[in-house]
Structure formats: C-alpha cells, structure tokens
N, CA, C and O of each residue as an XYZ file, in Angstrom:
388
protein
N       3.781     -4.883      0.175
C       2.646     -4.755     -0.727
C       2.971     -5.444     -2.043
O       4.096     -5.376     -2.538
N       1.982     -6.096     -2.588
C       2.085     -6.689     -3.916
C       1.229     -5.879     -4.879
O       0.269     -5.221     -4.478
N       1.594     -5.939     -6.155
C       0.876     -5.205     -7.190
C       0.032     -6.166     -8.008
O       0.449     -7.288     -8.296
N      -1.158     -5.714     -8.378
C      -2.106     -6.527     -9.145
C      -2.657     -5.700    -10.298
O      -2.786     -4.480    -10.207
N      -2.974     -6.386    -11.370
C      -3.624     -5.776    -12.527
C      -5.028     -6.365    -12.603
O      -5.197     -7.584    -12.621
N      -6.018     -5.504    -12.646
C      -7.410     -5.927    -12.741
C      -7.928     -5.550    -14.129
O      -7.949     -4.374    -14.494
N      -8.342     -6.549    -14.891
C      -8.973     -6.329    -16.188
C     -10.467     -6.537    -15.979
O     -10.878     -7.591    -15.495
N     -11.280     -5.557    -16.334
C     -12.713     -5.643    -16.026
C     -13.558     -5.411    -17.274
O     -13.219     -4.617    -18.151
N     -14.666     -6.137    -17.315
C     -15.670     -5.966    -18.370
C     -16.987     -5.618    -17.705
O     -17.332     -6.165    -16.658
N     -17.722     -4.699    -18.326
C     -19.051     -4.371    -17.816
C     -19.946     -5.602    -17.946
O     -19.871     -6.324    -18.941
N     -20.770     -5.837    -16.968
C     -21.864     -6.788    -17.099
C     -23.034     -6.044    -17.724
O     -22.971     -4.826    -17.893
N     -24.107     -6.759    -18.070
C     -25.305     -6.072    -18.564
C     -25.793     -5.052    -17.543
O     -26.163     -3.933    -17.899
N     -25.791     -5.443    -16.277
C     -26.206     -4.535    -15.202
C     -25.287     -3.321    -15.141
O     -25.759     -2.196    -14.971
N     -23.987     -3.534    -15.277
C     -23.020     -2.448    -15.179
C     -23.149     -1.435    -16.304
O     -23.055     -0.229    -16.071
N     -23.364     -1.916    -17.523
C     -23.466     -0.984    -18.650
C     -24.798     -0.238    -18.625
O     -24.866      0.920    -19.037
N     -25.861     -0.895    -18.142
C     -27.158     -0.206    -18.040
C     -27.086      0.961    -17.058
O     -27.785      1.961    -17.219
N     -26.242      0.824    -16.050
C     -26.117      1.895    -15.045
C     -24.743      2.570    -15.135
O     -24.171      2.963    -14.118
N     -24.225      2.699    -16.347
C     -22.881      3.267    -16.532
C     -22.774      4.689    -15.988
O     -21.682      5.118    -15.614
N     -23.863      5.416    -15.937
C     -23.823      6.782    -15.388
C     -23.393      6.777    -13.920
O     -22.876      7.776    -13.420
N     -23.607      5.656    -13.234
C     -23.205      5.533    -11.831
C     -21.776      5.029    -11.669
O     -21.292      4.900    -10.544
N     -21.099      4.743    -12.769
C     -19.759      4.146    -12.703
C     -18.756      4.986    -11.901
O     -17.973      4.409    -11.147
N     -18.741      6.311    -12.026
C     -17.796      7.066    -11.199
C     -18.026      6.868     -9.697
O     -17.069      6.786     -8.928
N     -19.290      6.793     -9.282
C     -19.591      6.535     -7.865
C     -19.129      5.147     -7.467
O     -18.586      4.957     -6.378
N     -19.344      4.163     -8.355
C     -18.898      2.797     -8.063
C     -17.372      2.732     -7.985
O     -16.818      2.007     -7.159
N     -16.700      3.488     -8.844
C     -15.236      3.517     -8.816
C     -14.743      4.107     -7.494
O     -13.815      3.581     -6.879
N     -15.367      5.195     -7.065
C     -14.992      5.787     -5.777
C     -15.222      4.799     -4.636
O     -14.401      4.699     -3.723
N     -16.334      4.073     -4.686
C     -16.632      3.082     -3.647
C     -15.610      1.946     -3.675
O     -15.205      1.456     -2.621
N     -15.192      1.527     -4.861
C     -14.182      0.467     -4.976
C     -12.849      0.935     -4.398
O     -12.168      0.176     -3.708
N     -12.481      2.170     -4.678
C     -11.232      2.714     -4.128
C     -11.285      2.751     -2.601
O     -10.305      2.424     -1.933
N     -12.425      3.148     -2.059
C     -12.577      3.194     -0.604
C     -12.535      1.788     -0.020
O     -11.885      1.559      1.000
N     -13.223      0.846     -0.659
C     -13.220     -0.543     -0.189
C     -11.794     -1.074     -0.121
O     -11.400     -1.673      0.879
N     -11.029     -0.857     -1.170
C      -9.647     -1.330     -1.193
C      -8.817     -0.629     -0.120
O      -8.019     -1.271      0.564
N      -8.997      0.671      0.028
C      -8.256      1.420      1.055
C      -8.584      0.903      2.453
O      -7.702      0.801      3.305
N      -9.851      0.576      2.685
C     -10.254      0.030      3.987
C      -9.603     -1.319      4.256
O      -9.487     -1.726      5.412
N      -9.177     -2.018      3.209
C      -8.498     -3.311      3.339
C      -6.983     -3.140      3.406
O      -6.252     -4.126      3.504
N      -6.511     -1.901      3.354
C      -5.084     -1.644      3.449
C      -4.381     -1.515      2.109
O      -3.152     -1.470      2.060
N      -5.148     -1.453      1.012
C      -4.561     -1.337     -0.317
C      -4.835      0.014     -0.930
O      -5.415      0.898     -0.301
N      -4.402      0.160     -2.191
C      -4.676      1.411     -2.901
C      -4.523      1.208     -4.393
O      -3.684      0.432     -4.851
N      -5.352      1.923     -5.145
C      -5.199      1.949     -6.597
C      -4.046      2.882     -6.937
O      -3.910      3.956     -6.352
N      -3.221      2.463     -7.885
C      -2.175      3.360     -8.383
C      -2.598      3.975     -9.705
O      -2.127      5.053    -10.065
N      -3.493      3.294    -10.440
C      -4.066      3.892    -11.644
C      -5.316      3.130    -12.052
O      -5.480      1.948    -11.748
N      -6.188      3.840    -12.748
C      -7.425      3.265    -13.273
C      -7.642      3.869    -14.654
O      -7.505      5.078    -14.844
N      -7.985      3.010    -15.619
C      -8.157      3.475    -16.992
C      -9.401      2.854    -17.607
O      -9.664      1.666    -17.417
N     -10.165      3.647    -18.341
C     -11.229      3.114    -19.183
C     -10.575      2.792    -20.516
O      -9.801      3.594    -21.039
N     -10.877      1.629    -21.067
C     -10.210      1.190    -22.286
C     -11.231      0.765    -23.336
O     -12.402      0.534    -23.034
N     -10.761      0.669    -24.567
C     -11.567      0.150    -25.669
C     -10.924     -1.163    -26.097
O      -9.699     -1.273    -26.126
N     -11.728     -2.141    -26.423
C     -11.192     -3.436    -26.816
C     -11.830     -4.534    -25.994
O     -13.012     -4.462    -25.657
N     -11.052     -5.546    -25.672
C     -11.582     -6.705    -24.954
C     -12.013     -6.388    -23.532
O     -12.883     -7.064    -22.982
N     -11.416     -5.372    -22.934
C     -11.756     -4.998    -21.558
C     -12.215     -3.546    -21.535
O     -11.782     -2.730    -22.349
N     -13.097     -3.238    -20.589
C     -13.647     -1.893    -20.466
C     -12.866     -1.027    -19.477
O     -12.813      0.195    -19.616
N     -12.267     -1.671    -18.486
C     -11.515     -0.957    -17.452
C     -10.260     -1.748    -17.114
O     -10.260     -2.979    -17.130
N      -9.195     -1.023    -16.809
C      -7.974     -1.650    -16.295
C      -7.583     -0.876    -15.046
O      -7.462      0.349    -15.072
N      -7.388     -1.595    -13.966
C      -6.937     -0.978    -12.727
C      -5.641     -1.611    -12.274
O      -5.473     -2.828    -12.357
N      -4.734     -0.795    -11.800
C      -3.492     -1.268    -11.191
C      -3.598     -0.904     -9.722
O      -3.848      0.249     -9.372
N      -3.406     -1.901     -8.864
C      -3.538     -1.610     -7.441
C      -2.557     -2.422     -6.622
O      -2.050     -3.454     -7.063
N      -2.304     -1.936     -5.427
C      -1.454     -2.618     -4.458
C      -2.333     -3.122     -3.330
O      -3.275     -2.451     -2.908
N      -2.012     -4.312     -2.849
C      -2.715     -4.888     -1.704
C      -1.679     -5.571     -0.809
O      -0.630     -6.002     -1.288
N      -1.972     -5.667      0.478
C      -1.005     -6.262      1.400
C      -0.636     -7.713      1.074
O       0.495     -8.134      1.315
N      -1.588     -8.477      0.528
C      -1.280     -9.877      0.197
C      -2.331    -10.423     -0.774
O      -3.315     -9.753     -1.085
N      -2.100    -11.647     -1.242
C      -2.996    -12.263     -2.219
C      -4.407    -12.460     -1.678
O      -5.379    -12.297     -2.416
N      -4.529    -12.807     -0.406
C      -5.856    -13.041      0.170
C      -6.695    -11.766      0.146
O      -7.887    -11.817     -0.160
N      -6.099    -10.647      0.459
C      -6.835     -9.378      0.436
C      -7.177     -9.002     -0.992
O      -8.283     -8.531     -1.256
N      -6.244     -9.202     -1.925
C      -6.525     -8.912     -3.334
C      -7.700     -9.753     -3.819
O      -8.576     -9.243     -4.518
N      -7.728    -11.017     -3.463
C      -8.820    -11.892     -3.873
C     -10.136    -11.473     -3.226
O     -11.173    -11.439     -3.888
N     -10.096    -11.157     -1.948
C     -11.321    -10.711     -1.271
C     -11.865     -9.447     -1.935
O     -13.074     -9.319     -2.127
N     -10.985     -8.522     -2.285
C     -11.397     -7.291     -2.955
C     -12.096     -7.600     -4.285
O     -13.177     -7.076     -4.552
N     -11.490     -8.435     -5.103
C     -12.066     -8.782     -6.410
C     -13.410     -9.512     -6.245
O     -14.354     -9.263     -6.996
N     -13.485    -10.403     -5.267
C     -14.751    -11.111     -5.036
C     -15.849    -10.146     -4.593
O     -16.997    -10.273     -5.016
N     -15.500     -9.195     -3.752
C     -16.497     -8.224     -3.301
C     -16.967     -7.338     -4.453
O     -18.141     -6.974     -4.518
N     -16.054     -6.989     -5.364
C     -16.476     -6.247     -6.554
C     -17.436     -7.084     -7.392
O     -18.473     -6.592     -7.837
N     -17.088     -8.339     -7.602
C     -17.924     -9.230     -8.402
C     -19.318     -9.400     -7.828
O     -20.290     -9.478     -8.579
N     -19.430     -9.457     -6.509
C     -20.734     -9.605     -5.853
C     -21.668     -8.449     -6.165
O     -22.887     -8.617     -6.158
N     -21.108     -7.277     -6.440
C     -21.936     -6.104     -6.717
C     -22.596     -6.184     -8.087
O     -23.609     -5.527     -8.329
N     -22.026     -6.990     -8.989
C     -22.684     -7.279    -10.254
C     -22.437     -6.349    -11.420
O     -22.987     -6.585    -12.495
N     -21.635     -5.299    -11.267
C     -21.447     -4.337    -12.354
C     -20.304     -4.721    -13.294
O     -20.308     -4.340    -14.465
N     -19.319     -5.480    -12.778
C     -18.174     -5.887    -13.592
C     -17.812     -7.337    -13.323
O     -18.103     -7.891    -12.262
N     -17.173     -7.929    -14.310
C     -16.531     -9.235    -14.170
C     -15.051     -8.984    -14.405
O     -14.677     -8.259    -15.327
N     -14.216     -9.579    -13.577
C     -12.796     -9.253    -13.630
C     -11.921    -10.454    -13.952
O     -12.287    -11.605    -13.713
N     -10.773    -10.150    -14.493
C      -9.655    -11.073    -14.620
C      -8.514    -10.404    -13.875
O      -8.253     -9.218    -14.077
N      -7.834    -11.146    -13.017
C      -6.790    -10.560    -12.188
C      -5.434    -11.152    -12.513
O      -5.309    -12.335    -12.828
N      -4.431    -10.312    -12.430
C      -3.050    -10.716    -12.669
C      -2.196    -10.198    -11.524
O      -2.325     -9.042    -11.123
N      -1.327    -11.047    -10.997
C      -0.356    -10.562    -10.024
C       0.837    -10.059    -10.819
O       1.325    -10.742    -11.719
N       1.302     -8.869    -10.488
C       2.394     -8.244    -11.232
C       3.658     -8.212    -10.375
O       3.608     -7.945     -9.174
N       4.778     -8.488    -11.013
C       6.070     -8.454    -10.341
C       6.866     -7.262    -10.879
O       6.994     -7.109    -12.094
N       7.396     -6.427    -10.006
C       8.180     -5.283    -10.473
C       9.488     -5.752    -11.114
O       9.913     -6.895    -10.943
N      10.101     -4.849    -11.845
C      11.319     -5.196    -12.585
C      12.398     -5.786    -11.680
O      13.049     -6.760    -12.058
N      12.598     -5.218    -10.500
C      13.639     -5.743     -9.603
C      13.363     -7.190     -9.221
O      14.278     -8.013     -9.201
N      12.108     -7.506     -8.917
C      11.756     -8.885     -8.568
C      11.962     -9.803     -9.766
O      12.468    -10.915     -9.614
N      11.576     -9.350    -10.948
C      11.798    -10.124    -12.168
C      13.273    -10.454    -12.325
O      13.634    -11.601    -12.588
N      14.124     -9.446    -12.164
C      15.568     -9.656    -12.323
C      16.101    -10.652    -11.302
O      16.914    -11.512    -11.638
N      15.642    -10.538    -10.042
C      16.076    -11.466     -8.987
C      15.630    -12.885     -9.295
O      16.396    -13.832     -9.117
N      14.409    -13.034     -9.752
C      13.887    -14.372    -10.068
C      14.694    -14.991    -11.205
O      15.110    -16.146    -11.112
N      14.913    -14.243    -12.262
C      15.670    -14.757    -13.399
C      17.113    -15.064    -12.993
O      17.677    -16.077    -13.406
N      17.704    -14.188    -12.184
C      19.084    -14.399    -11.720
C      19.182    -15.684    -10.894
O      20.190    -16.388    -10.960
N      18.147    -15.989    -10.124
C      18.181    -17.182     -9.268
C      18.127    -18.482    -10.059
O      18.360    -19.555     -9.504
N      17.824    -18.394    -11.340
C      17.758    -19.594    -12.167
C      19.140    -20.180    -12.456
O      19.280    -21.344    -12.831
N      20.148    -19.341    -12.269
C      21.523    -19.828    -12.454
C      22.170    -19.456    -13.741
O      23.321    -19.821    -13.981
C-alpha cells in the first residue's frame, strides 16, 4: 500500500450543499474501501484548503481513479500528493551515496 495526501477545496456546488458533506465523506470512504484502500485520517481545515485526507491505496492507478471519481461528483476539487514514510525516505537518501 502507498500513502497519499488529498488536499480538497469546496466547489460552489459543494459549499451550497455542505450539510450533505458527512454523507459524501462516508460515500468517499466506502468508494475507496471498495477499491482496496482506506482513509487513515480526515480533517476539516481553515486556510487554503477545506479538507485534508490521508489515505492508503494499493497503487497509483487506484489512487488516481479514486480522486477522479471524487472530482466527477462536483463537490470538491483536489490536489494530491504521494507520501513516503520515514523508512522509505531514509532508504532513498541512503541510496544516494
């Protein structure tokens, strides 16, 4: 499993129906689980982004499919980051010589 960080902003449609956001969040969690992934945390934030989600997915293709399917629903626009755990970071840096 790889870890991803999802930074999300409400669209006009998403903020107009913000009362439905908990249901949409539950649906997103189920969608990801059906693809073999899982959220490890979800946070509502103030600032440049409205939501931050940390999730695991089996591979990059599934992570991308998940984000695209969220985008199609129209409530959020996302920026995605692939995250490397500390051990992987150390191995990568060590391999530099």
